[in-house]
C-alpha positions, 0 to 999 in steps of 0.5 A: 608444204608437202613432205620430202622423202629421206633415206629412211622415210619423209621428214617429220613435221618437228624437222620441218618446222626447224628447217623453216625457222632455219631459212626465216633466220637467214633473211635477218641481219647477220649478228651476234643474235643470230649467230647465237639463234642459228647455234640453237636451231642446229641443235634442235635440228640435230636432235629432231633428225636423229631419228633418222640415223641408222647404226653402221654396222 
């Protein structure tokens, strides 16, 4: 899968992996386990995407 461009460069492989895990998770039946896993993946997504954040002036 090609990396997509973002305002501050291409998506990192780690971010691609987290996004793919989130997409696969959404195919699973809804429930407490999926909700907990989704919350953990969102934290992981925030950590790996933090590199693209630019401090506002």
